[in-house]
C-alpha positions as a printed NumPy array, in Angstrom:
array([[ 15.351,  30.653,  -3.112],
       [ 14.093,  27.072,  -3.368],
       [ 11.109,  25.969,  -1.318],
       [ 11.629,  22.617,   0.343],
       [  8.564,  20.346,   0.482],
       [  7.84 ,  18.519,   3.678],
       [  8.481,  14.792,   3.673],
       [  4.865,  14.054,   4.415],
       [  3.795,  15.866,   1.256],
       [  6.237,  13.955,  -0.877],
       [  5.018,  10.668,   0.691],
       [  1.402,  11.597,   0.071],
       [  2.042,  12.354,  -3.607],
       [  4.056,   9.192,  -4.024],
       [  1.434,   7.058,  -2.248],
       [ -1.437,   8.455,  -4.259],
       [  0.568,   8.092,  -7.469],
       [  1.278,   4.412,  -6.756],
       [ -2.396,   3.874,  -5.881],
       [ -3.418,   5.506,  -9.17 ],
       [ -0.965,   3.349, -11.165],
       [ -2.299,   0.235,  -9.392],
       [ -5.903,   1.216, -10.019],
       [ -5.158,   1.706, -13.716],
       [ -3.494,  -1.675, -13.807],
       [ -6.51 ,  -3.285, -12.239],
       [ -9.044,  -1.674, -14.53 ],
       [ -7.199,  -1.565, -17.868],
       [ -5.56 ,  -4.998, -18.156],
       [ -7.058,  -8.391, -18.972],
       [ -3.994, -10.437, -17.973],
       [ -4.541, -11.993, -14.535],
       [ -0.975, -11.49 , -13.28 ],
       [ -0.996,  -7.84 , -14.277],
       [ -4.261,  -7.374, -12.341],
       [ -2.645,  -8.993,  -9.27 ],
       [  0.372,  -6.685,  -9.606],
       [ -2.065,  -3.732,  -9.847],
       [ -3.657,  -4.839,  -6.537],
       [ -0.248,  -4.998,  -4.905],
       [  0.707,  -1.525,  -6.164],
       [ -2.616,  -0.143,  -5.035],
       [ -2.109,  -1.546,  -1.531],
       [  1.501,  -0.323,  -1.331],
       [  0.398,   3.173,  -2.279],
       [ -2.215,   3.175,   0.46 ],
       [  0.376,   1.949,   2.954],
       [  2.595,   4.884,   2.08 ],
       [ -0.311,   7.335,   2.463],
       [ -1.14 ,   5.849,   5.914],
       [  2.492,   6.278,   7.075],
       [  2.506,   9.848,   5.741],
       [ -0.561,  10.745,   7.858],
       [  1.313,   9.948,  11.067],
       [  4.521,  11.793,  10.124],
       [  5.438,  15.012,  11.901],
       [  8.271,  17.146,  10.448],
       [ 10.989,  17.393,  13.03 ],
       [  9.222,  14.888,  15.246],
       [ 10.679,  12.265,  17.454],
       [  9.684,   8.847,  18.916],
       [  6.737,   9.119,  21.306],
       [  8.778,   8.24 ,  24.433],
       [  8.589,  10.727,  27.281],
       [ 12.087,  11.001,  28.778],
       [ 14.86 ,  13.621,  28.91 ],
       [ 14.877,  14.121,  25.144],
       [ 11.128,  14.769,  24.959],
       [  9.502,  16.244,  28.028],
       [  5.75 ,  16.398,  28.686],
       [  5.689,  20.022,  27.511],
       [  7.123,  19.04 ,  24.061],
       [  4.858,  16.048,  23.486],
       [  3.222,  17.772,  20.528],
       [  6.222,  17.054,  18.32 ],
       [  6.01 ,  13.285,  18.845],
       [  5.23 ,  11.101,  15.831],
       [  1.906,   9.179,  16.082],
       [  2.779,   5.443,  16.265],
       [ -0.739,   4.169,  15.464],
       [ -0.558,   4.605,  11.613],
       [  2.771,   2.806,  11.558],
       [  1.436,  -0.087,  13.568],
       [ -1.639,  -0.295,  11.341],
       [  0.581,  -0.29 ,   8.227],
       [  2.687,  -3.157,   9.483],
       [ -0.483,  -5.197,   9.987],
       [ -1.862,  -4.137,   6.567],
       [  1.405,  -5.233,   4.884],
       [  1.157,  -8.679,   6.37 ],
       [ -2.468,  -8.975,   5.396],
       [ -1.715,  -7.651,   1.869],
       [  1.06 , -10.174,   1.455],
       [ -1.3  , -13.017,   2.425],
       [ -4.019, -11.782,   0.041],
       [ -1.453, -11.475,  -2.776],
       [ -0.261, -15.012,  -2.126],
       [ -3.858, -16.324,  -2.261],
       [ -4.499, -14.419,  -5.509],
       [ -1.372, -15.883,  -7.002],
       [ -2.37 , -19.387,  -5.885],
       [ -5.78 , -18.926,  -7.559],
       [ -4.102, -17.624, -10.703],
       [ -1.856, -20.702, -10.893],
       [ -4.897, -22.96 , -10.384],
       [ -6.892, -21.1  , -13.096],
       [ -3.945, -21.311, -15.448],
       [ -3.642, -25.065, -14.96 ],
       [ -7.373, -25.423, -15.776],
       [ -7.592, -23.117, -18.838],
       [ -3.896, -22.768, -19.904],
       [ -4.222, -18.964, -20.135],
       [ -4.081, -15.911, -17.861],
       [ -6.58 , -13.907, -19.949],
       [ -9.721, -13.201, -17.902],
       [-11.881, -13.529, -21.041],
       [-11.366, -17.281, -20.868],
       [-13.014, -17.477, -17.49 ],
       [-16.48 , -16.193, -18.424],
       [-17.884, -19.697, -18.818],
       [-17.515, -20.614, -15.168],
       [-19.775, -23.43 , -13.895],
       [-21.403, -22.966, -10.507]])
């Protein structure tokens, strides 16, 4: 007999896996665009983990009506993590766009994306 894993457990493993891949991309690469992709993967993994924390197996929308009475409110899905994730996605998109703009600007100055070329920065 096969044991079925809950969706929240699968989402947690997937989210932490993506975060780990992103962290490895940030720490192990010297190419600026690969580092930016690592940041994006890290953020996406954390978004999936935050959605998984608010998921309830067999849950429903948190609207009290005929389908979900006050006595059954315990099986409602928490909407706060989802709202926070939507906000975090927008902020992450803006941060990624700014990082890409800086990368393009640095490439136009040094003609390379290797971070070793940027050690001689003038302040």
